[in-house]
C-alpha positions in Angstrom: 0.0 0.0 0.0 1.6 3.2 -1.2 0.8 6.4 0.7 1.8 10.0 0.1 3.6 10.1 3.5 6.5 7.5 3.5 6.2 7.4 7.3 2.9 5.6 7.0 4.5 2.9 4.8 7.3 2.5 7.4 4.7 2.2 10.2 2.8 -0.5 8.3 6.1 -2.3 7.6 7.0 -2.2 11.3 3.6 -3.4 12.4 1.3 -4.7 9.7 -1.7 -4.9 12.1 -1.8 -1.1 12.0 -3.2 -1.4 8.5 -6.5 -2.1 10.3 -6.4 1.5 11.7 -6.1 3.1 8.2 -3.8 5.8 6.8 -6.2 8.7 7.6 -6.0 7.9 11.4 -2.2 7.5 11.3 -1.9 10.7 9.3 -3.9 12.5 12.0 -1.7 11.0 14.8 1.5 12.0 12.9 0.2 15.6 12.4 -0.7 15.9 16.1 2.6 14.5 17.2 4.5 16.8 14.9 2.6 19.8 16.1 3.3 18.8 19.8 7.0 18.6 18.9 7.2 14.8 19.5 8.6 14.1 16.0 12.2 15.1 15.2 14.0 15.0 11.9 17.3 13.6 11.1 19.0 10.4 12.0 19.6 9.3 15.6 23.3 10.2 15.4 22.4 13.7 14.0 20.1 14.2 16.9 22.7 13.1 19.5 25.2 15.5 17.9 22.8 18.5 18.1 
């Protein structure tokens, strides 16, 4: 299942049961987490170096 947000595909790959939730719900959760500052960008090593 291809989505416009590659994070959704990665989430489905990590836990296929989340396909039962649907991409719209996951998109809403990602948007809320991003707005709350819970999602960071870059690799783990880049975040540690910051």
